[in-house]
TORKOL-4160 file (C-alpha; in steps of 0.2 Angstrom, whole numbers, padded with zeros to 4 digits, m for minus):
419
<pt num="1" X="0143" Y="m0044" Z="0127"/>
<pt num="2" X="0155" Y="m0030" Z="0133"/>
<pt num="3" X="0165" Y="m0020" Z="0120"/>
<pt num="4" X="0175" Y="m0004" Z="0119"/>
<pt num="5" X="0169" Y="0010" Z="0108"/>
<pt num="6" X="0175" Y="0028" Z="0105"/>
<pt num="7" X="0166" Y="0042" Z="0115"/>
<pt num="8" X="0159" Y="0050" Z="0100"/>
<pt num="9" X="0150" Y="0033" Z="0095"/>
<pt num="10" X="0141" Y="0032" Z="0112"/>
<pt num="11" X="0122" Y="0034" Z="0110"/>
<pt num="12" X="0107" Y="0036" Z="0122"/>
<pt num="13" X="0101" Y="0019" Z="0129"/>
<pt num="14" X="0118" Y="0012" Z="0130"/>
<pt num="15" X="0123" Y="0003" Z="0146"/>
<pt num="16" X="0140" Y="0010" Z="0151"/>
<pt num="17" X="0151" Y="m0001" Z="0162"/>
<pt num="18" X="0168" Y="0007" Z="0162"/>
<pt num="19" X="0179" Y="0020" Z="0155"/>
<pt num="20" X="0197" Y="0020" Z="0148"/>
<pt num="21" X="0205" Y="0029" Z="0163"/>
<pt num="22" X="0203" Y="0031" Z="0181"/>
<pt num="23" X="0187" Y="0037" Z="0190"/>
<pt num="24" X="0194" Y="0055" Z="0190"/>
<pt num="25" X="0197" Y="0056" Z="0171"/>
<pt num="26" X="0179" Y="0053" Z="0166"/>
<pt num="27" X="0164" Y="0065" Z="0170"/>
<pt num="28" X="0155" Y="0053" Z="0181"/>
<pt num="29" X="0158" Y="0046" Z="0199"/>
<pt num="30" X="0148" Y="0030" Z="0195"/>
<pt num="31" X="0155" Y="0018" Z="0181"/>
<pt num="32" X="0139" Y="0008" Z="0178"/>
<pt num="33" X="0123" Y="0016" Z="0172"/>
<pt num="34" X="0112" Y="0018" Z="0157"/>
<pt num="35" X="0114" Y="0034" Z="0147"/>
<pt num="36" X="0096" Y="0042" Z="0148"/>
<pt num="37" X="0099" Y="0060" Z="0146"/>
<pt num="38" X="0106" Y="0071" Z="0133"/>
<pt num="39" X="0116" Y="0080" Z="0146"/>
<pt num="40" X="0125" Y="0064" Z="0151"/>
<pt num="41" X="0128" Y="0059" Z="0133"/>
<pt num="42" X="0136" Y="0076" Z="0130"/>
<pt num="43" X="0147" Y="0074" Z="0145"/>
<pt num="44" X="0153" Y="0057" Z="0138"/>
<pt num="45" X="0156" Y="0062" Z="0121"/>
<pt num="46" X="0165" Y="0078" Z="0126"/>
<pt num="47" X="0176" Y="0069" Z="0139"/>
<pt num="48" X="0195" Y="0065" Z="0137"/>
<pt num="49" X="0193" Y="0046" Z="0140"/>
<pt num="50" X="0202" Y="0035" Z="0127"/>
<pt num="51" X="0186" Y="0023" Z="0126"/>
<pt num="52" X="0170" Y="0019" Z="0134"/>
<pt num="53" X="0165" Y="0001" Z="0139"/>
<pt num="54" X="0147" Y="m0004" Z="0135"/>
<pt num="55" X="0137" Y="m0020" Z="0138"/>
<pt num="56" X="0126" Y="m0024" Z="0123"/>
<pt num="57" X="0115" Y="m0036" Z="0134"/>
<pt num="58" X="0110" Y="m0022" Z="0146"/>
<pt num="59" X="0108" Y="m0008" Z="0133"/>
<pt num="60" X="0107" Y="m0004" Z="0115"/>
<pt num="61" X="0121" Y="m0010" Z="0103"/>
<pt num="62" X="0132" Y="0002" Z="0093"/>
<pt num="63" X="0125" Y="0006" Z="0076"/>
<pt num="64" X="0130" Y="m0005" Z="0062"/>
<pt num="65" X="0141" Y="0004" Z="0050"/>
<pt num="66" X="0135" Y="0004" Z="0032"/>
<pt num="67" X="0144" Y="m0007" Z="0020"/>
<pt num="68" X="0158" Y="0003" Z="0012"/>
<pt num="69" X="0154" Y="0009" Z="m0006"/>
<pt num="70" X="0165" Y="0017" Z="m0019"/>
<pt num="71" X="0162" Y="0036" Z="m0019"/>
<pt num="72" X="0156" Y="0044" Z="m0035"/>
<pt num="73" X="0169" Y="0053" Z="m0045"/>
<pt num="74" X="0172" Y="0071" Z="m0039"/>
<pt num="75" X="0166" Y="0085" Z="m0050"/>
<pt num="76" X="0179" Y="0099" Z="m0052"/>
<pt num="77" X="0174" Y="0115" Z="m0044"/>
<pt num="78" X="0181" Y="0131" Z="m0038"/>
<pt num="79" X="0191" Y="0130" Z="m0022"/>
<pt num="80" X="0181" Y="0134" Z="m0006"/>
<pt num="81" X="0189" Y="0140" Z="0010"/>
<pt num="82" X="0183" Y="0130" Z="0024"/>
<pt num="83" X="0185" Y="0132" Z="0043"/>
<pt num="84" X="0196" Y="0121" Z="0052"/>
<pt num="85" X="0186" Y="0106" Z="0057"/>
<pt num="86" X="0197" Y="0103" Z="0072"/>
<pt num="87" X="0195" Y="0121" Z="0078"/>
<pt num="88" X="0176" Y="0121" Z="0074"/>
<pt num="89" X="0173" Y="0105" Z="0084"/>
<pt num="90" X="0184" Y="0112" Z="0099"/>
<pt num="91" X="0174" Y="0128" Z="0099"/>
<pt num="92" X="0157" Y="0118" Z="0099"/>
<pt num="93" X="0163" Y="0107" Z="0114"/>
<pt num="94" X="0169" Y="0122" Z="0123"/>
<pt num="95" X="0152" Y="0131" Z="0121"/>
<pt num="96" X="0144" Y="0115" Z="0126"/>
<pt num="97" X="0154" Y="0113" Z="0142"/>
<pt num="98" X="0151" Y="0131" Z="0147"/>
<pt num="99" X="0132" Y="0128" Z="0145"/>
<pt num="100" X="0133" Y="0112" Z="0155"/>
<pt num="101" X="0143" Y="0121" Z="0169"/>
<pt num="102" X="0130" Y="0134" Z="0170"/>
<pt num="103" X="0116" Y="0121" Z="0171"/>
<pt num="104" X="0126" Y="0112" Z="0184"/>
<pt num="105" X="0128" Y="0127" Z="0195"/>
<pt num="106" X="0109" Y="0131" Z="0193"/>
<pt num="107" X="0104" Y="0114" Z="0198"/>
<pt num="108" X="0117" Y="0114" Z="0213"/>
<pt num="109" X="0110" Y="0131" Z="0219"/>
<pt num="110" X="0092" Y="0124" Z="0218"/>
<pt num="111" X="0097" Y="0109" Z="0228"/>
<pt num="112" X="0105" Y="0119" Z="0241"/>
<pt num="113" X="0089" Y="0130" Z="0243"/>
<pt num="114" X="0078" Y="0114" Z="0243"/>
<pt num="115" X="0090" Y="0106" Z="0256"/>
<pt num="116" X="0089" Y="0122" Z="0267"/>
<pt num="117" X="0070" Y="0121" Z="0267"/>
<pt num="118" X="0069" Y="0102" Z="0271"/>
<pt num="119" X="0082" Y="0104" Z="0285"/>
<pt num="120" X="0074" Y="0119" Z="0293"/>
<pt num="121" X="0058" Y="0108" Z="0294"/>
<pt num="122" X="0067" Y="0093" Z="0301"/>
<pt num="123" X="0076" Y="0102" Z="0314"/>
<pt num="124" X="0060" Y="0111" Z="0320"/>
<pt num="125" X="0052" Y="0094" Z="0321"/>
<pt num="126" X="0066" Y="0088" Z="0332"/>
<pt num="127" X="0064" Y="0103" Z="0344"/>
<pt num="128" X="0045" Y="0100" Z="0345"/>
<pt num="129" X="0048" Y="0081" Z="0349"/>
<pt num="130" X="0042" Y="0075" Z="0332"/>
<pt num="131" X="0049" Y="0061" Z="0322"/>
<pt num="132" X="0061" Y="0065" Z="0307"/>
<pt num="133" X="0051" Y="0065" Z="0290"/>
<pt num="134" X="0063" Y="0052" Z="0282"/>
<pt num="135" X="0055" Y="0053" Z="0265"/>
<pt num="136" X="0060" Y="0071" Z="0263"/>
<pt num="137" X="0077" Y="0069" Z="0270"/>
<pt num="138" X="0081" Y="0054" Z="0259"/>
<pt num="139" X="0075" Y="0063" Z="0244"/>
<pt num="140" X="0089" Y="0076" Z="0248"/>
<pt num="141" X="0102" Y="0063" Z="0249"/>
<pt num="142" X="0097" Y="0055" Z="0233"/>
<pt num="143" X="0098" Y="0072" Z="0225"/>
<pt num="144" X="0115" Y="0075" Z="0232"/>
<pt num="145" X="0121" Y="0058" Z="0226"/>
<pt num="146" X="0114" Y="0062" Z="0208"/>
<pt num="147" X="0123" Y="0079" Z="0208"/>
<pt num="148" X="0140" Y="0071" Z="0214"/>
<pt num="149" X="0138" Y="0059" Z="0200"/>
<pt num="150" X="0137" Y="0073" Z="0187"/>
<pt num="151" X="0148" Y="0086" Z="0194"/>
<pt num="152" X="0155" Y="0085" Z="0212"/>
<pt num="153" X="0165" Y="0100" Z="0212"/>
<pt num="154" X="0151" Y="0112" Z="0208"/>
<pt num="155" X="0141" Y="0107" Z="0223"/>
<pt num="156" X="0156" Y="0107" Z="0235"/>
<pt num="157" X="0161" Y="0124" Z="0229"/>
<pt num="158" X="0143" Y="0132" Z="0231"/>
<pt num="159" X="0142" Y="0124" Z="0249"/>
<pt num="160" X="0159" Y="0132" Z="0253"/>
<pt num="161" X="0151" Y="0149" Z="0250"/>
<pt num="162" X="0138" Y="0147" Z="0263"/>
<pt num="163" X="0136" Y="0162" Z="0275"/>
<pt num="164" X="0138" Y="0161" Z="0293"/>
<pt num="165" X="0119" Y="0163" Z="0295"/>
<pt num="166" X="0116" Y="0148" Z="0285"/>
<pt num="167" X="0129" Y="0137" Z="0294"/>
<pt num="168" X="0117" Y="0127" Z="0305"/>
<pt num="169" X="0108" Y="0119" Z="0290"/>
<pt num="170" X="0121" Y="0119" Z="0276"/>
<pt num="171" X="0134" Y="0112" Z="0287"/>
<pt num="172" X="0124" Y="0096" Z="0287"/>
<pt num="173" X="0122" Y="0097" Z="0268"/>
<pt num="174" X="0140" Y="0099" Z="0266"/>
<pt num="175" X="0145" Y="0085" Z="0277"/>
<pt num="176" X="0132" Y="0074" Z="0267"/>
<pt num="177" X="0140" Y="0079" Z="0251"/>
<pt num="178" X="0158" Y="0076" Z="0257"/>
<pt num="179" X="0153" Y="0059" Z="0264"/>
<pt num="180" X="0145" Y="0054" Z="0247"/>
<pt num="181" X="0160" Y="0061" Z="0238"/>
<pt num="182" X="0172" Y="0050" Z="0249"/>
<pt num="183" X="0161" Y="0035" Z="0247"/>
<pt num="184" X="0161" Y="0037" Z="0228"/>
<pt num="185" X="0180" Y="0039" Z="0229"/>
<pt num="186" X="0182" Y="0023" Z="0239"/>
<pt num="187" X="0171" Y="0013" Z="0227"/>
<pt num="188" X="0157" Y="0010" Z="0239"/>
<pt num="189" X="0141" Y="0003" Z="0232"/>
<pt num="190" X="0125" Y="0012" Z="0229"/>
<pt num="191" X="0116" Y="0007" Z="0245"/>
<pt num="192" X="0131" Y="0011" Z="0256"/>
<pt num="193" X="0135" Y="0027" Z="0248"/>
<pt num="194" X="0117" Y="0033" Z="0251"/>
<pt num="195" X="0119" Y="0028" Z="0269"/>
<pt num="196" X="0135" Y="0038" Z="0271"/>
<pt num="197" X="0125" Y="0053" Z="0264"/>
<pt num="198" X="0111" Y="0051" Z="0276"/>
<pt num="199" X="0123" Y="0049" Z="0290"/>
<pt num="200" X="0131" Y="0066" Z="0285"/>
<pt num="201" X="0115" Y="0074" Z="0283"/>
<pt num="202" X="0108" Y="0069" Z="0301"/>
<pt num="203" X="0125" Y="0069" Z="0310"/>
<pt num="204" X="0122" Y="0085" Z="0320"/>
<pt num="205" X="0103" Y="0083" Z="0323"/>
<pt num="206" X="0107" Y="0083" Z="0342"/>
<pt num="207" X="0112" Y="0101" Z="0342"/>
<pt num="208" X="0094" Y="0106" Z="0341"/>
<pt num="209" X="0094" Y="0102" Z="0360"/>
<pt num="210" X="0108" Y="0115" Z="0362"/>
<pt num="211" X="0104" Y="0133" Z="0364"/>
<pt num="212" X="0109" Y="0144" Z="0349"/>
<pt num="213" X="0118" Y="0156" Z="0361"/>
<pt num="214" X="0130" Y="0142" Z="0366"/>
<pt num="215" X="0133" Y="0136" Z="0348"/>
<pt num="216" X="0137" Y="0154" Z="0342"/>
<pt num="217" X="0146" Y="0160" Z="0357"/>
<pt num="218" X="0162" Y="0169" Z="0352"/>
<pt num="219" X="0172" Y="0167" Z="0368"/>
<pt num="220" X="0177" Y="0152" Z="0378"/>
<pt num="221" X="0163" Y="0140" Z="0384"/>
<pt num="222" X="0159" Y="0138" Z="0402"/>
<pt num="223" X="0160" Y="0121" Z="0410"/>
<pt num="224" X="0141" Y="0120" Z="0410"/>
<pt num="225" X="0140" Y="0126" Z="0392"/>
<pt num="226" X="0153" Y="0113" Z="0386"/>
<pt num="227" X="0144" Y="0099" Z="0394"/>
<pt num="228" X="0128" Y="0104" Z="0385"/>
<pt num="229" X="0138" Y="0103" Z="0368"/>
<pt num="230" X="0146" Y="0087" Z="0373"/>
<pt num="231" X="0128" Y="0079" Z="0375"/>
<pt num="232" X="0122" Y="0083" Z="0358"/>
<pt num="233" X="0129" Y="0067" Z="0350"/>
<pt num="234" X="0119" Y="0056" Z="0362"/>
<pt num="235" X="0104" Y="0067" Z="0361"/>
<pt num="236" X="0104" Y="0066" Z="0342"/>
<pt num="237" X="0106" Y="0047" Z="0343"/>
<pt num="238" X="0091" Y="0045" Z="0355"/>
<pt num="239" X="0080" Y="0055" Z="0343"/>
<pt num="240" X="0086" Y="0046" Z="0328"/>
<pt num="241" X="0084" Y="0029" Z="0336"/>
<pt num="242" X="0065" Y="0033" Z="0338"/>
<pt num="243" X="0063" Y="0036" Z="0320"/>
<pt num="244" X="0059" Y="0021" Z="0308"/>
<pt num="245" X="0071" Y="0015" Z="0295"/>
<pt num="246" X="0086" Y="0024" Z="0301"/>
<pt num="247" X="0102" Y="0015" Z="0294"/>
<pt num="248" X="0115" Y="0009" Z="0307"/>
<pt num="249" X="0128" Y="0020" Z="0299"/>
<pt num="250" X="0117" Y="0036" Z="0302"/>
<pt num="251" X="0115" Y="0031" Z="0321"/>
<pt num="252" X="0134" Y="0027" Z="0322"/>
<pt num="253" X="0140" Y="0044" Z="0314"/>
<pt num="254" X="0127" Y="0054" Z="0324"/>
<pt num="255" X="0133" Y="0046" Z="0341"/>
<pt num="256" X="0152" Y="0045" Z="0337"/>
<pt num="257" X="0158" Y="0059" Z="0325"/>
<pt num="258" X="0167" Y="0068" Z="0340"/>
<pt num="259" X="0176" Y="0053" Z="0346"/>
<pt num="260" X="0195" Y="0053" Z="0342"/>
<pt num="261" X="0208" Y="0040" Z="0338"/>
<pt num="262" X="0218" Y="0043" Z="0354"/>
<pt num="263" X="0203" Y="0041" Z="0365"/>
<pt num="264" X="0201" Y="0059" Z="0370"/>
<pt num="265" X="0185" Y="0062" Z="0361"/>
<pt num="266" X="0167" Y="0063" Z="0367"/>
<pt num="267" X="0154" Y="0058" Z="0373"/>
<pt num="268" X="0162" Y="0041" Z="0377"/>
<pt num="269" X="0181" Y="0043" Z="0375"/>
<pt num="270" X="0181" Y="0027" Z="0364"/>
<pt num="271" X="0198" Y="0019" Z="0359"/>
<pt num="272" X="0202" Y="0018" Z="0341"/>
<pt num="273" X="0197" Y="0000" Z="0339"/>
<pt num="274" X="0179" Y="0004" Z="0345"/>
<pt num="275" X="0177" Y="0018" Z="0332"/>
<pt num="276" X="0169" Y="0012" Z="0315"/>
<pt num="277" X="0176" Y="0017" Z="0299"/>
<pt num="278" X="0161" Y="0027" Z="0294"/>
<pt num="279" X="0161" Y="0037" Z="0311"/>
<pt num="280" X="0180" Y="0040" Z="0308"/>
<pt num="281" X="0175" Y="0047" Z="0291"/>
<pt num="282" X="0161" Y="0057" Z="0298"/>
<pt num="283" X="0173" Y="0065" Z="0310"/>
<pt num="284" X="0185" Y="0070" Z="0296"/>
<pt num="285" X="0170" Y="0078" Z="0285"/>
<pt num="286" X="0163" Y="0087" Z="0300"/>
<pt num="287" X="0179" Y="0095" Z="0305"/>
<pt num="288" X="0184" Y="0100" Z="0288"/>
<pt num="289" X="0168" Y="0109" Z="0284"/>
<pt num="290" X="0168" Y="0117" Z="0301"/>
<pt num="291" X="0185" Y="0124" Z="0298"/>
<pt num="292" X="0182" Y="0130" Z="0280"/>
<pt num="293" X="0166" Y="0138" Z="0284"/>
<pt num="294" X="0163" Y="0156" Z="0290"/>
<pt num="295" X="0156" Y="0157" Z="0308"/>
<pt num="296" X="0150" Y="0171" Z="0319"/>
<pt num="297" X="0166" Y="0169" Z="0329"/>
<pt num="298" X="0179" Y="0165" Z="0316"/>
<pt num="299" X="0183" Y="0167" Z="0297"/>
<pt num="300" X="0183" Y="0153" Z="0285"/>
<pt num="301" X="0200" Y="0144" Z="0282"/>
<pt num="302" X="0206" Y="0139" Z="0265"/>
<pt num="303" X="0205" Y="0120" Z="0261"/>
<pt num="304" X="0224" Y="0119" Z="0262"/>
<pt num="305" X="0225" Y="0128" Z="0278"/>
<pt num="306" X="0211" Y="0116" Z="0286"/>
<pt num="307" X="0219" Y="0100" Z="0280"/>
<pt num="308" X="0237" Y="0106" Z="0285"/>
<pt num="309" X="0230" Y="0109" Z="0302"/>
<pt num="310" X="0220" Y="0092" Z="0303"/>
<pt num="311" X="0236" Y="0082" Z="0297"/>
<pt num="312" X="0246" Y="0090" Z="0311"/>
<pt num="313" X="0234" Y="0085" Z="0325"/>
<pt num="314" X="0241" Y="0068" Z="0331"/>
<pt num="315" X="0228" Y="0056" Z="0338"/>
<pt num="316" X="0213" Y="0066" Z="0332"/>
<pt num="317" X="0209" Y="0057" Z="0315"/>
<pt num="318" X="0212" Y="0041" Z="0306"/>
<pt num="319" X="0227" Y="0047" Z="0296"/>
<pt num="320" X="0225" Y="0034" Z="0282"/>
<pt num="321" X="0206" Y="0039" Z="0280"/>
<pt num="322" X="0211" Y="0057" Z="0281"/>
<pt num="323" X="0223" Y="0055" Z="0267"/>
<pt num="324" X="0209" Y="0046" Z="0257"/>
<pt num="325" X="0198" Y="0061" Z="0260"/>
<pt num="326" X="0212" Y="0072" Z="0253"/>
<pt num="327" X="0212" Y="0062" Z="0238"/>
<pt num="328" X="0193" Y="0063" Z="0236"/>
<pt num="329" X="0193" Y="0082" Z="0235"/>
<pt num="330" X="0210" Y="0084" Z="0227"/>
<pt num="331" X="0218" Y="0095" Z="0241"/>
<pt num="332" X="0234" Y="0091" Z="0250"/>
<pt num="333" X="0244" Y="0101" Z="0263"/>
<pt num="334" X="0259" Y="0111" Z="0255"/>
<pt num="335" X="0275" Y="0103" Z="0262"/>
<pt num="336" X="0268" Y="0085" Z="0263"/>
<pt num="337" X="0279" Y="0071" Z="0257"/>
<pt num="338" X="0269" Y="0060" Z="0245"/>
<pt num="339" X="0272" Y="0045" Z="0234"/>
<pt num="340" X="0267" Y="0045" Z="0216"/>
<pt num="341" X="0261" Y="0032" Z="0205"/>
<pt num="342" X="0277" Y="0034" Z="0195"/>
<pt num="343" X="0287" Y="0027" Z="0210"/>
<pt num="344" X="0294" Y="0044" Z="0214"/>
<pt num="345" X="0293" Y="0054" Z="0230"/>
<pt num="346" X="0287" Y="0072" Z="0229"/>
<pt num="347" X="0285" Y="0088" Z="0239"/>
<pt num="348" X="0267" Y="0095" Z="0238"/>
<pt num="349" X="0268" Y="0113" Z="0232"/>
<pt num="350" X="0257" Y="0128" Z="0236"/>
<pt num="351" X="0243" Y="0130" Z="0223"/>
<pt num="352" X="0245" Y="0146" Z="0212"/>
<pt num="353" X="0226" Y="0148" Z="0210"/>
<pt num="354" X="0211" Y="0143" Z="0220"/>
<pt num="355" X="0203" Y="0127" Z="0215"/>
<pt num="356" X="0218" Y="0122" Z="0203"/>
<pt num="357" X="0225" Y="0105" Z="0202"/>
<pt num="358" X="0238" Y="0100" Z="0215"/>
<pt num="359" X="0256" Y="0103" Z="0210"/>
<pt num="360" X="0271" Y="0093" Z="0217"/>
<pt num="361" X="0289" Y="0093" Z="0215"/>
<pt num="362" X="0296" Y="0075" Z="0211"/>
<pt num="363" X="0314" Y="0073" Z="0217"/>
<pt num="364" X="0317" Y="0055" Z="0223"/>
<pt num="365" X="0316" Y="0038" Z="0214"/>
<pt num="366" X="0309" Y="0025" Z="0226"/>
<pt num="367" X="0315" Y="0009" Z="0217"/>
<pt num="368" X="0333" Y="0016" Z="0215"/>
<pt num="369" X="0332" Y="0024" Z="0232"/>
<pt num="370" X="0341" Y="0039" Z="0224"/>
<pt num="371" X="0338" Y="0058" Z="0222"/>
<pt num="372" X="0334" Y="0063" Z="0204"/>
<pt num="373" X="0333" Y="0080" Z="0195"/>
<pt num="374" X="0317" Y="0089" Z="0202"/>
<pt num="375" X="0302" Y="0089" Z="0191"/>
<pt num="376" X="0286" Y="0099" Z="0194"/>
<pt num="377" X="0271" Y="0088" Z="0191"/>
<pt num="378" X="0253" Y="0094" Z="0190"/>
<pt num="379" X="0242" Y="0080" Z="0197"/>
<pt num="380" X="0227" Y="0075" Z="0186"/>
<pt num="381" X="0223" Y="0058" Z="0193"/>
<pt num="382" X="0220" Y="0049" Z="0177"/>
<pt num="383" X="0230" Y="0035" Z="0169"/>
<pt num="384" X="0238" Y="0047" Z="0156"/>
<pt num="385" X="0246" Y="0057" Z="0170"/>
<pt num="386" X="0255" Y="0055" Z="0187"/>
<pt num="387" X="0244" Y="0054" Z="0203"/>
<pt num="388" X="0247" Y="0054" Z="0222"/>
<pt num="389" X="0245" Y="0036" Z="0229"/>
<pt num="390" X="0250" Y="0039" Z="0247"/>
<pt num="391" X="0258" Y="0049" Z="0260"/>
<pt num="392" X="0276" Y="0045" Z="0264"/>
<pt num="393" X="0285" Y="0045" Z="0280"/>
<pt num="394" X="0301" Y="0056" Z="0279"/>
<pt num="395" X="0311" Y="0046" Z="0292"/>
<pt num="396" X="0307" Y="0030" Z="0283"/>
<pt num="397" X="0316" Y="0036" Z="0268"/>
<pt num="398" X="0331" Y="0043" Z="0278"/>
<pt num="399" X="0325" Y="0061" Z="0277"/>
<pt num="400" X="0330" Y="0065" Z="0295"/>
<pt num="401" X="0327" Y="0084" Z="0294"/>
<pt num="402" X="0313" Y="0084" Z="0281"/>
<pt num="403" X="0308" Y="0103" Z="0284"/>
<pt num="404" X="0326" Y="0108" Z="0280"/>
<pt num="405" X="0326" Y="0097" Z="0264"/>
<pt num="406" X="0310" Y="0103" Z="0258"/>
<pt num="407" X="0315" Y="0121" Z="0260"/>
<pt num="408" X="0331" Y="0118" Z="0250"/>
<pt num="409" X="0321" Y="0109" Z="0236"/>
<pt num="410" X="0309" Y="0124" Z="0235"/>
<pt num="411" X="0325" Y="0136" Z="0234"/>
<pt num="412" X="0331" Y="0125" Z="0220"/>
<pt num="413" X="0347" Y="0121" Z="0230"/>
<pt num="414" X="0356" Y="0107" Z="0221"/>
<pt num="415" X="0364" Y="0102" Z="0237"/>
<pt num="416" X="0348" Y="0095" Z="0242"/>
<pt num="417" X="0351" Y="0081" Z="0230"/>
<pt num="418" X="0367" Y="0076" Z="0238"/>
<pt num="419" X="0368" Y="0058" Z="0243"/>
């Protein structure tokens, strides 16, 4: 039987099948699991969810409350000054959250180091004509999925700090993480999520057939060098297809992650309808991590800079999937027109601090099709607060000169609200 209980009443051994809020308001990216560790229990009890849904048939039941009995008469005593229970509890939770954050960072760093070792071996095997050791590779994917379930931002942030010398290997780990992250956001099942992660981890395997001098060249590639680079998806596909138990998604992403929606990609120049959804997502994750990484020939772009550029590249990406990707990492280009769950249109503002929540300026009521007094909103993506639900087309809403309107809104010009 399913029932709702308070977070503080949750115990180890309970089967959790839901939370009182959206996926972003609770500390896990999976919503159905048995609570097996004290760390996970601490996360549930310290979260801001309104309630937790458990299933008694799949886990232990809540403790039965003892029958209420009258309390004995109080004995008069001298007054005692007590610490505020609320303040004391809050301090304890703050300390516990800090400890969990430190633990998450240590585990994420250990995973990154372990991934580097496994991928160095895997890539070396490919260079020597050996098959990929799938047991070691899939173990890394499983570790990434588990880390994303606990704390996705920690792993993503650590991977963003990779050095240019680590790029060859950690780029694959980062794309794996971004693919798993997006799959969780899209509510994919466990098997499909794992396949997405494996596809990300192995997507660039074919680059082992390209000379490092070409991959790291600072200047423009010659025609011959560019041809060598264009061949890496097919080379990787041929290597993977010889390995046992490779999911179709991994083969697909490896072969097609450089195809574009307008047919101008490589190696085949496929039209949009011939590019699968997982390959489209692979293209988004691949380019995003490449742009936000430091390379020998370029500095790293900020996440906002990268997504602003990617959103402006007509014909390159599946725009609906690119927007879903933005939602999954909580980053949106400044100046974008978006639709909120509250039936308002809003202008995305620049973030004041790195890794802070997105901020928007709501200014238009979609139901009334009328301007309203601008209100700055911080996006929390939970049911208690407003959230971004889609990108909006300025022309479809009658904003012929959107850039000018956005500029007036930012200046606080009331004439921007004139009908």
